[in-house]
C-alpha positions in Angstrom: 21.7 -56.4 -1.6 24.8 -58.2 -2.6 25.1 -59.6 1.1 21.5 -60.8 0.8 22.1 -62.5 -2.5 25.4 -64.1 -1.2 23.7 -65.4 1.9 20.9 -66.8 -0.1 23.4 -68.7 -2.2 25.2 -70.0 0.8 22.0 -71.3 2.4 20.9 -72.9 -0.9 24.3 -74.6 -1.3 24.3 -75.9 2.2 20.8 -77.3 1.8 21.8 -78.9 -1.5 25.1 -80.4 -0.1 23.2 -81.9 2.8 20.6 -83.4 0.6 23.1 -84.8 -1.7 25.2 -86.3 1.2 21.8 -87.8 2.7 20.9 -89.3 -0.7 24.3 -90.7 -1.0 24.1 -92.1 2.5 20.8 -93.9 1.7 22.2 -95.3 -1.6 25.3 -96.7 0.4 23.0 -98.1 3.1 20.9 -99.9 0.4 24.1 -101.3 -1.3 25.5 -102.5 2.0 22.1 -104.1 2.9 22.0 -105.8 -0.5 25.6 -106.8 -0.3 25.4 -108.4 3.3 22.3 -110.1 2.3 24.1 -111.6 -0.6 27.0 -112.5 1.6 24.6 -114.2 3.9 23.1 -116.2 1.1 26.5 -117.2 -0.2 27.6 -118.1 3.3 30.6 -115.7 3.4 29.1 -113.2 5.9 32.3 -113.4 7.8 34.0 -111.6 5.0 31.9 -108.5 5.3 34.7 -106.3 6.5 36.4 -106.7 3.1 33.2 -105.7 1.5 32.7 -102.6 3.5 36.5 -101.6 3.2 36.1 -101.9 -0.6 33.2 -99.5 -0.5 35.3 -96.8 0.9 37.9 -97.2 -1.8 35.5 -96.7 -4.5 36.0 -93.3 -6.4 33.5 -90.7 -5.3 33.1 -92.4 -1.8 36.4 -91.3 -0.5 34.7 -88.6 1.6 33.3 -91.4 3.9 35.4 -91.1 7.1 33.4 -93.8 9.0 31.3 -96.7 7.9 30.1 -99.4 10.1 27.2 -101.8 10.5 25.6 -102.1 14.0 23.7 -105.3 15.0 20.3 -105.0 16.5 19.2 -106.9 19.5 17.0 -109.3 17.5 20.0 -110.3 15.3 22.2 -110.7 18.3 19.6 -113.0 19.9 19.4 -115.1 16.7 23.1 -115.1 15.4 25.0 -114.3 18.5 27.0 -111.3 19.8 28.5 -108.7 17.3 32.0 -107.8 16.7 33.6 -105.1 18.7 33.2 -102.5 15.9 29.5 -103.4 15.4 28.2 -102.1 18.6 26.3 -98.8 19.1 28.7 -96.3 20.6 27.2 -92.9 20.2 23.9 -91.4 21.3 22.7 -91.0 17.8 23.4 -94.8 17.2 21.6 -95.8 20.2 18.7 -93.5 19.6 18.1 -95.2 16.2 17.2 -98.4 17.9 14.9 -96.6 20.4 12.9 -94.5 17.9 13.4 -96.6 14.7 14.0 -93.2 12.9 17.0 -91.9 11.0 19.4 -89.7 13.1 21.7 -87.1 11.5 24.0 -84.4 12.8 26.1 -81.8 11.0 29.3 -80.4 12.6 30.2 -77.1 11.2 32.7 -74.4 12.0 36.1 -73.2 10.8 37.4 -76.9 11.0 36.4 -79.8 8.9 32.7 -80.0 8.4 31.4 -83.6 9.3 28.0 -84.9 8.4 27.0 -87.9 10.5 24.0 -90.1 9.5 22.6 -93.3 11.2 20.0 -95.2 9.1 18.0 -98.1 10.5 17.3 -101.4 8.8 13.8 -102.6 9.6 12.4 -106.1 9.2 10.0 -106.5 6.3 8.4 -109.5 4.6 7.6 -107.4 1.5 9.6 -106.5 -1.5 12.5 -108.1 -3.3 14.4 -108.9 -0.1 12.2 -110.5 2.6 14.0 -110.1 5.9 11.7 -112.3 7.8 12.7 -115.4 5.7 16.0 -115.4 7.4 15.4 -113.5 10.6 12.8 -115.8 11.9 12.7 -114.2 15.4 11.9 -110.8 14.1 8.6 -109.2 13.6 7.4 -106.8 10.9 9.0 -103.4 11.6 11.7 -104.5 14.1 15.0 -102.8 13.9 17.5 -105.5 12.8 20.4 -103.2 12.6 21.7 -99.8 11.4 24.5 -98.4 9.2 26.4 -95.4 10.7 28.2 -93.3 8.1 30.3 -90.0 8.6 31.0 -87.8 5.5 33.8 -85.3 5.3 32.1 -82.3 3.4 35.3 -80.2 3.0 35.6 -80.7 -0.6 32.0 -80.0 -1.1 32.3 -76.8 1.1 35.3 -75.7 -0.9 33.7 -76.4 -4.1 30.5 -74.8 -3.0 32.3 -71.7 -1.7 34.2 -71.3 -5.0 30.9 -71.7 -6.9 29.0 -69.4 -4.6 31.8 -66.9 -4.8 31.9 -67.0 -8.5 28.2 -66.7 -8.8 28.1 -64.0 -6.2 30.8 -62.1 -8.0 29.0 -62.4 -11.2 25.8 -61.3 -9.4 27.7 -58.3 -7.9 29.0 -57.3 -11.2 25.5 -57.7 -12.7 24.1 -55.6 -9.8 26.7 -52.9 -10.4 26.0 -52.9 -14.1 22.4 -52.7 -13.6 22.6 -49.8 -11.1 25.0 -48.1 -13.3 22.6 -48.4 -16.2 19.8 -47.3 -14.0 21.8 -44.4 -12.7 23.0 -43.3 -16.2 19.4 -43.6 -17.5 17.4 -42.2 -14.5 19.8 -39.5 -13.1 18.9 -37.0 -15.9 15.2 -37.7 -15.2 15.7 -37.5 -11.5 17.4 -34.1 -12.0 14.6 -33.1 -14.4 11.8 -33.9 -12.1 13.7 -32.3 -9.1 14.0 -29.1 -11.2 10.4 -29.4 -12.3 9.3 -29.8 -8.6 11.4 -26.8 -7.5 10.0 -24.8 -10.4 6.4 -25.5 -9.3 7.3 -24.7 -5.7 8.9 -21.4 -6.8 5.7 -20.8 -8.9 3.6 -21.5 -5.9 5.6 -18.9 -3.9 4.9 -16.4 -6.7 8.5 -16.4 -8.1 8.6 -16.5 -11.9 12.3 -16.8 -12.4 12.7 -20.5 -12.1 13.8 -22.4 -15.3 14.6 -26.1 -16.1 18.2 -26.2 -17.3 18.2 -30.0 -17.8 16.9 -30.3 -21.3 16.5 -33.9 -22.5 16.1 -35.2 -26.0 12.7 -36.9 -25.5 9.2 -36.1 -24.2 10.7 -35.0 -20.8 12.6 -32.3 -22.8 9.4 -31.2 -24.5 7.9 -30.9 -21.0 10.9 -28.8 -19.8 10.7 -26.5 -22.8 6.9 -26.0 -22.3 7.5 -25.3 -18.6 10.1 -22.7 -19.5 8.0 -21.0 -22.1 5.0 -20.9 -19.7 7.2 -19.3 -17.0 8.5 -16.7 -19.6 5.0 -15.9 -20.6 3.7 -15.7 -16.9 6.6 -13.5 -16.0 6.0 -11.2 -18.9 2.2 -11.1 -18.3 2.6 -10.4 -14.5 5.3 -7.8 -15.1 3.2 -6.2 -17.8 0.3 -6.0 -15.4 2.5 -4.4 -12.6 3.8 -2.0 -15.1 0.3 -1.1 -16.3 -0.8 -0.5 -12.7 2.3 1.6 -12.2 1.4 3.7 -15.3 -2.1 4.1 -14.1 -1.5 5.1 -10.6 2.0 6.6 -11.0 3.4 4.7 -8.0 5.1 1.3 -7.6 3.2 -0.5 -4.9 4.9 -2.4 -2.0 6.2 -5.9 -3.1 6.1 -8.9 -0.9 8.2 -11.1 -3.3 5.1 -13.1 -4.4 4.3 -11.8 -7.8 1.0 -13.6 -8.0 -0.3 -12.3 -4.7 1.1 -8.9 -5.3 -0.5 -8.7 -8.7 -3.9 -9.9 -7.3 -3.6 -7.4 -4.4 -2.6 -4.5 -6.7 -5.3 -5.2 -9.2 -7.8 -5.5 -6.3 -6.6 -2.1 -5.0 -6.7 -0.6 -8.6 -10.3 -1.8 -8.7 -11.0 -0.1 -5.3 -9.3 3.1 -6.7 -11.4 3.0 -9.8 -14.6 2.5 -7.6 -13.4 5.4 -5.4 -13.0 7.7 -8.3 -16.4 6.8 -9.6 -18.0 7.4 -6.1 -16.3 10.7 -5.4 -17.4 12.0 -9.0 -20.9 11.4 -7.8 -20.6 13.2 -4.4 -22.5 16.5 -4.1 -20.2 18.4 -2.0 -16.4 18.7 -1.3 -16.9 17.5 2.2 -18.5 14.3 1.0 -15.3 13.6 -1.0 -13.3 14.1 2.2 -15.5 11.5 3.9 -14.6 9.1 1.0 -11.0 9.8 1.6 -11.5 9.2 5.3 -13.2 5.9 4.6 -10.6 4.7 2.1 -7.8 5.5 4.7 -9.5 3.5 7.4 -9.8 0.6 5.0 -6.1 0.8 4.4 -5.6 0.3 8.0 -4.9 3.9 9.1 -5.9 4.3 12.7 -5.0 7.8 13.6 -5.1 10.4 10.9 -6.4 13.9 10.0 -7.4 15.5 6.7 -6.4 19.1 6.1 -7.5 21.4 3.4 -5.3 24.3 2.1 -7.2 27.1 0.2 -4.6 29.1 -1.7 -7.3 31.7 -2.7 -8.1 32.5 0.8 -4.7 31.8 2.1 -5.9 29.5 4.9 -5.6 25.9 6.1 -8.4 24.0 7.8 -8.5 20.7 9.7 -11.2 19.0 7.6 -12.1 16.3 10.0 -13.8 19.0 12.0 -16.1 19.4 9.1 -16.6 15.6 8.2 -20.0 15.5 9.7 -23.2 13.9 8.6 -25.2 15.6 5.8 -28.0 16.6 8.2 -25.4 18.7 10.2 -24.0 20.4 7.2 -24.6 24.0 6.3 -23.6 25.9 3.2 -21.4 28.1 5.4 -18.0 26.6 5.1 -16.7 28.7 8.0 -19.4 27.8 10.5 -19.4 24.1 11.0 -20.0 22.9 14.6 -17.9 20.3 16.3 -20.8 17.9 16.3 -20.8 14.4 17.9 -21.1 12.8 14.5 -17.3 13.6 14.1 -16.6 11.1 16.9 -18.8 8.5 15.2 -16.9 9.0 11.9 -13.4 9.3 13.4 -12.9 6.9 16.4 -9.2 8.0 16.7 -9.1 11.8 16.4 -5.8 13.6 16.4 -4.8 17.0 17.4 -5.1 19.9 15.0 -1.8 21.3 14.1 -3.2 24.3 12.1 -3.7 26.4 15.4 0.1 26.7 15.7 0.7 27.8 12.0 -0.7 31.3 12.5 -1.9 33.0 9.3 1.2 32.2 7.2 0.8 28.9 5.2 4.5 28.9 4.6 5.0 27.8 8.2 3.9 24.4 7.2 6.9 22.6 5.7 4.6 20.5 3.5 3.3 23.7 1.8 6.6 25.4 1.8 8.5 22.7 0.0 5.4 21.1 -1.7 6.6 17.7 -0.7 5.7 15.0 1.8 7.1 15.2 5.3 8.0 12.0 7.3 9.4 12.5 10.8 10.7 8.9 10.6 13.0 9.5 7.6 13.9 13.1 8.3 14.6 12.1 11.9 12.9 15.2 13.2 9.4 16.5 13.9 7.6 19.3 12.3 7.7 22.0 14.9 4.1 22.5 14.5 3.2 18.9 15.2 1.1 18.8 18.4 2.4 15.5 19.6 6.0 16.1 18.8 6.8 15.5 22.6 5.0 12.2 22.8 7.5 9.4 23.1 7.6 7.0 20.1 5.1 9.1 18.0 5.7 9.4 14.2 3.8 11.6 11.8 3.7 11.4 8.0 2.0 14.3 6.0 1.0 13.1 2.6 -0.1 16.2 0.2 -1.8 16.4 -3.1 -1.6 19.9 -4.7 -4.1 21.4 -7.0 -4.3 24.9 -8.6 -6.5 26.6 -5.9 -6.5 23.7 -3.2 -4.4 21.2 -1.6 -5.2 18.1 0.5 -3.0 16.9 3.2 -3.4 13.6 5.1 -1.5 13.4 8.3 -0.9 9.9 9.6 0.2 9.4 13.2 1.6 6.1 14.4 4.2 4.6 16.6 7.8 4.0 15.4 7.0 0.2 15.3 4.1 0.7 13.0 5.9 3.1 10.6 6.9 0.4 8.1 3.4 -1.0 8.0 1.9 2.5 7.4 4.5 3.1 4.6 3.1 0.1 2.7 -0.3 1.7 2.5 1.1 5.2 1.3 1.2 4.4 -2.5 -2.5 3.4 -2.3 -3.4 6.5 -0.2 -1.5 8.7 -2.8 -3.6 7.1 -5.5 -6.9 7.8 -3.8 -5.7 11.4 -3.2 -4.8 11.8 -6.9 -8.3 10.5 -7.9 -10.0 12.8 -5.5 -7.8 15.9 -6.3 -9.5 16.8 -9.6 -12.9 16.4 -8.1 -12.0 18.6 -5.2 -10.7 21.2 -7.6 -14.0 21.3 -9.4 -16.0 21.3 -6.2 -13.7 24.1 -4.8 -14.4 26.2 -7.9 -18.1 25.6 -7.7 -18.2 26.5 -4.1 -16.2 29.7 -4.8 -18.7 30.7 -7.5 -21.5 29.9 -5.1 -19.9 31.7 -2.3 -19.6 34.7 -4.5 -23.1 34.7 -5.3 -24.1 34.4 -1.6 -21.7 37.1 -0.4 -22.0 41.0 -0.7 -19.3 42.1 -2.9 -18.7 45.4 -1.0 -18.5 44.0 2.6 -17.7 40.3 1.8 -20.5 39.5 4.3 -23.1 36.8 3.4 -26.1 38.4 1.8 -29.8 37.9 2.2 -30.0 35.2 -0.4 -27.8 33.0 1.6 -30.1 33.6 4.6 -33.1 32.6 2.5 -31.3 29.4 1.6 -30.5 28.2 5.1 -33.6 29.5 6.9 -35.6 26.4 6.2 -33.4 24.0 8.1 -31.7 26.5 10.4 -33.9 26.3 13.4 -34.2 22.6 13.2 -30.5 22.1 13.2 -29.9 24.4 16.2 -33.3 23.9 18.1 -31.3 22.8 21.2 -29.0 25.9 21.1 -29.8 29.4 22.3 -29.4 31.9 19.4 -29.1 35.7 19.4 -30.6 37.6 16.5 -29.1 41.2 16.4 -30.2 43.8 13.8 -27.7 46.6 13.4 -28.4 49.9 11.6 -25.8 52.6 11.0 -27.0 55.9 12.4 -27.5 58.8 9.8 -25.7 56.6 7.1 -27.8 58.3 4.4 -26.2 61.7 5.4 -22.7 60.4 4.7 -23.7 59.4 1.2 -25.5 62.7 0.6 -22.7 65.0 1.9 -19.6 63.1 1.1 -20.5 60.8 -1.6 -20.9 57.0 -2.1 -17.2 56.4 -1.8 -17.3 57.6 1.8 -20.4 55.6 2.4 -18.8 52.5 1.1 -15.7 53.2 3.2 -17.9 53.5 6.4 -20.0 50.3 5.6 -16.8 48.2 4.9 -15.2 49.5 8.0 -18.2 48.9 10.3 -18.7 45.5 8.9 -15.1 44.7 9.7 -15.6 46.0 13.3 -18.6 43.7 13.6 -16.8 40.6 12.2 -14.0 41.1 14.7 -16.5 41.6 17.6 -18.4 38.3 17.2 -17.3 34.7 17.7 -15.7 32.5 15.0 -18.9 30.6 14.7 -21.2 33.5 14.6 -22.9 34.6 11.3 -22.8 38.1 9.9 -25.1 39.0 7.1 -25.7 42.2 5.2 -29.5 42.2 5.5 -30.0 45.3 3.2 -28.8 48.7 2.8 -26.9 49.7 5.8 -28.6 47.0 8.0 -26.5 44.1 9.2 -27.9 41.0 10.8 -25.8 38.9 13.4 -26.7 35.4 14.4 -24.8 34.5 17.6 -24.6 31.0 18.9 -24.3 30.8 22.8 -25.8 28.9 25.6 -26.5 31.4 28.3 -29.3 34.0 28.6 -28.1 37.6 28.4 -25.0 36.9 26.2 -26.8 38.6 23.3 -27.2 41.9 25.1 -23.5 41.8 26.1 -22.5 41.1 22.5 -24.8 44.0 21.3 -23.2 46.5 23.7 -19.8 45.3 22.6 -20.5 45.9 19.0 -22.1 49.3 19.6 -19.2 50.6 21.8 -16.6 49.4 19.3 -18.4 51.1 16.4 -18.6 54.3 18.4 -14.9 54.1 19.1 -13.9 53.3 15.6 -12.5 55.9 13.2 -12.5 55.7 9.4 -10.0 57.9 7.6 -11.3 59.5 4.4 -8.9 61.8 2.7 -8.1 64.5 5.2 -11.0 63.8 7.2 -11.7 61.1 9.9 -15.3 59.8 9.9 -16.9 58.5 13.0 -20.3 56.8 13.2 -22.6 55.2 15.8 -25.1 52.3 15.4 -28.5 51.3 16.8 -29.1 47.7 17.6 -32.2 45.7 18.3 -32.1 42.1 19.4 -34.1 39.1 20.5 -33.2 35.6 21.6 -34.4 32.2 20.3 -36.3 30.4 21.7 -37.5 32.9 24.3 -39.9 34.8 22.0 -40.7 32.4 19.1 -39.4 29.2 17.4 -39.9 30.7 14.0 -36.8 31.9 12.2 -38.3 34.9 10.3 -40.2 35.9 13.4 -36.9 36.2 15.3 -35.6 38.5 12.6 -38.8 40.5 12.5 -38.7 41.0 16.4 -35.0 42.0 16.1 -36.0 44.6 13.5 -38.9 45.8 15.7 -36.3 46.3 18.5 -34.0 48.2 16.1 -36.8 50.5 15.2 -37.4 51.2 18.9 -33.6 52.0 19.3 -33.7 54.4 16.4 -36.8 56.3 17.5 -35.5 56.3 21.0 -32.5 58.4 20.3 -30.1 56.1 18.4 -26.8 54.7 19.4 -28.4 52.4 21.9 -29.3 48.8 22.3 -33.0 47.7 22.7 -34.2 44.1 23.4 -37.5 43.1 21.9 -40.6 42.8 24.2 -44.1 42.3 22.9 -45.0 45.8 24.0 -42.9 47.2 21.2 -45.4 45.9 18.6 -48.0 48.5 19.7 -45.5 51.4 19.4 -44.5 50.6 15.9 
């Protein structure tokens, strides 16, 4: 900026100096013209050199280095040839007589600056001095002569440089002072606005720890104080929200560093957890609750996972996803759910069941044994019962929630690369399990009570009431399956009660019930139909399988022994059977036909198996 100011001053000074020299030259030219005219009138024109020399001695005109008068051709023609020093010598001087215009030239540089000026005298009949009165051969506008002047501008340049330097120096000091004052005044404000900008940028990123340290004593200081108080309040508010969420769910959720987005996300998840709790409380069955857990896990991004249920009363662990079927495929029998295609629709990424490797001892599962989560990533080893422990890169995380009589375990399976991402969803998953746990406890207790009402206390087989409950939808559900109906009666059971007492009868009935349960498949249904009669519903796909099962049961009962005191009791059984849908599509008719076949077996000598045929109706 200083250089620009200095350059402007120099250019202005140069312009002013040239204009002053030019004006001075015109004044001298007019003075010389008037003086020569006076010399001509007085008749002493021959003394003009003395006049010109006197001009150069005048104080203030000492800078004139050259001053000469040049005769024009018109004057030469009228008055004769000029003196030797009155002839046009330079191109500028000759050009004046050609153009009739003033010629000027400035010689600058590190040396002496010379300003040369050649001014023409033109003939005119107007004004105070009428040239045409004396120059009779001239016409209006002819160049009668010219004056050539050279000025030495060294003094003006020195004076100008000094003046410009002083002015520039003062300007420089002025600029420095102004900038100093601006810096001193605006630096605190600049720092304030920078801190304010950084504070808002930090707030935009969700960080509440930014504060303005530059507190001024004016309105800006009030703004800084308000900003700091606002940030304190926001930090306290958001921290309070996070602490409240923590106190509600019992877990500290994953933090991204952005308090705002973390809080919004956590509150959103809290709302989802609240809605989840409200929904699971409305569910009718325990398995509907598991479906809710499955849905929540999927929304959290879980891709491969399984849900297990641990029943401490029965000392058994189940892979519940096998039972997460649509309501129309559910039965009240918790042990006899089929692996229906609805499972694939609900769980697109099934995982392998690890309960088959546990045996009958729940303590084989480390989650149950230690009542703690198990993560193969952090423990750096797999559970030995995990089916995919040999799969390269596989990681499993088992998240349990324990109740009094029931526990729920969610097993997540992922790759090592996805482990950290899965960990971020675990606090929310634990919260969902916590909300579902109390509901599952209630559902479990209700199911236990219901099971007790549907089971025979002596044999622990389902009773006739259970059969009546499921009969309405039973055939519809399994209309595409072949079902065997077996009616079993213990031969001469009344004799045991009469001769040995009811204790012996109960012993035999329990023992034979156990033999039958061990003889049928895991999906088959065994029901105490009444007295010593036991009904078996067997699910299979090939004709003739029912007869094989009946013979198997009959022979095992015949081989079985039942110690009673010092005695060993042995019994036989008669079995009648029919197959759905060969004879009828009616549920109760199937039972009736099996009972008819049983009657034929008993009247035909007992300890035998008889298949129902229509002809038996006439023998009854």
